[in-house]
N, C-alpha and C positions, 0 to 999 in steps of 0.2 A: 504494500500500500504506500502510495506516495502523494504528497501535496506539493504543488509548485506555488511559490509566493513571489509576486512581482513588486519590486520597489520602484514606484514611479516618481520618487523625489529626485531632484538633482543631487542631493546629498547622500553619499553612500552609507553613512552611519549617523544620519540625523534622526529627527523625531519619528518619521514614518518607518524607517528601519527599526527603530527601538520598539515600536508597537508590533511590527511583523515578527521580530525576534521573540517577543513574549508568546505570540501565537505559535510560532515554530517550535519553541521549547516545549509547549504543552502538547503539541501534536506528537513530538518525538517521545514524550513520556507515555503517550497513549499507543505507541507502536507504529506510528505513521512517519515514514521518512519525509523530511521537509527540506526543500531547497529554496533559498532566496536568490532571485536574479535581479540585478540592478540595471534598469534601462533608462532611468530618468535623466541621466547625464549625456545620453546619446543624441546625435543630430538625426532625428527621425521625422521624415516627411509624412504628410497625410496621404490617404488613398486618392489616386487620380482617376478612378473608375474606368480603367482600361480593360478590365475583365480578362487579362492575360492569365490570372490565377486559375480560371476555369480550364484553361488549356494546359497550363504547366503543373497544376497541383501544388503551387506555392506562389508567394508574391513575386512579381517580376523584379522588384528591388531586393537584392540579396546581400546587402552589405550593412544592415543596421539592426541585426538581432531578431527581426520578426520571424524569419524562417527557422532560425536556430531555436527560438523559444517555442515555436509551433511544434517542433519535434518533442520537446520536453512536455508540452501541454498534452500531446497525444498520449504519452506514456503515463500521465498523472491521473489520479482519481479525484483530485480537487484542485481548484485554482483560487488563490486568494490574492486580490489586487489591492495594493496600498497606494494612497495618494495624499499629498498635502492639499490644503484648500487654497485655491487661487480665485479671488473674486466670487466666492460662493460656488465654485466649481472645481473640477479635477484639473490637474496639471495638463496643459495642452499637449506636451510631448507624449504623455501617457495615453491621452485620448486618441491621438494619431496612431500610436502603436496598437491600441486595442481595436480600432476601426479596421486596420489591415490584418491583424492577427485573426480576428473572428471571421472576417469576410473571406480571407484567402485560404485559411487552413481547411483542407478538404475532408478531414475525418469527422465523424459524428461526435458532438459534444454533449448530447443529451445524457442525463443522469450522472454526469460529473458534478461534484459538489462545487458551488460557487459562493464566494463571500468577498465583500469589500471592506476595507479598513481605511478610515480617514483620520488625518492629523491636522489640528488647527490650533492657533493661539487662542481663539475664542469662538468664532461663529462661522456659519456657512457649511457645517458638517452634514446636515441632513440633506441639503440640496445636492451635495457632492455624492453622498451615498445613493440617492435616487438616480443620478446620472450613471454611476458605475454599475448599479444593479441591473440596469436595462440590458447590458451585454449578456448577462446570465439568463435573464428571463426570456429573451428572444431565442436562446439556444437550448431551451428545455433543461436547464441546469438548476437543480433544487438549491434554493438559497439557504445558507446556514445563518442562524440568528444567535444573538447572545441575550443577556438579560436587559440590555438597553441598546440604543443605537451603537453600531460598531465604530466608535469614535474615541479619540484620546486627545488630551489638551496639554499644551506646553509650547514654549518658544525655543527650548533647547532640550536635548535628550535628558539632561539632569532634571529639568522641570517635568518632563513626561514621566519620569520614574517617581515623581511625587504625586501624580494623579492616581490615587488609590482606586477610585471607581473605574477609571479608564483601564488600569492594569487588570482589574478583576474582569472587566468586559472582554479583554483580549484572552485571558486564561479560559473563561467560559466558552468563548468562540472556538478556541483550539480544541477543547474537549468535544464540543458539539459537531465540529467538522469531522473529527475522528469517528464519532458515533455514526454519523450519516454515511461516511465512507464504508465502515464495517457493515452497516445495515444493507446498503445497496449491493455491496459485494456478496453478502450472504443470500440475498434475494435472487441475485443473478445466478448464483450457483445452484439454487434449489429450483428456480423456474426460469423465467426469461424477463427481460425488461418489458415494460408496458408495450402493447402492440403499437407499432408505428404505421401510420397510413403511408403507403408508398409514394403517393403523388401529392406534392404540396399545392394546395389551392390558393391562387392569388387573384384577388379582385381589385378593381379600382372604382372610382366614383364618376367616371366619364361615361355617359350613355349615348 
């Protein structure tokens, strides 16, 4: 069992990493391998809607970690995405990365566990969580919750480590992700995943 954690902050060992590390430590205590990948410092362009990924089975741009992380994502049972809050939203580099990762990666993502973690000095956390959770919801990935919003507060890693409620939220989240991973894996071994309709129905509103 493996969880992939993505640090979308420009800072390799900043507040977002500190929160993800708490989650990762709890996952590992629960027997789930955890790997944190740092992408927030990379020069990552947005999707250009070329649709070459449908032909290649990967993003056409192969030099900024998207395809590398896609291979790790395919092998993982859970994906946890961490972001700082920028103007009540996720880091733009991370959003560009996730747009391309989720759109170009050809493997099924359904029933992989998904969770978002956000870090802020003060506000904008719930709007950022909503933004990130949509990637999971659109991909049939069950969301892991904690006992409050998956957020932590502080302006430095040292301040983050003083946010006792936030640290508890991260620990509970780690345990809940591990539980869902085990439960889904056990169900898959006994039966099958929920029946998937083979053809996606797409409609628009132009008549």
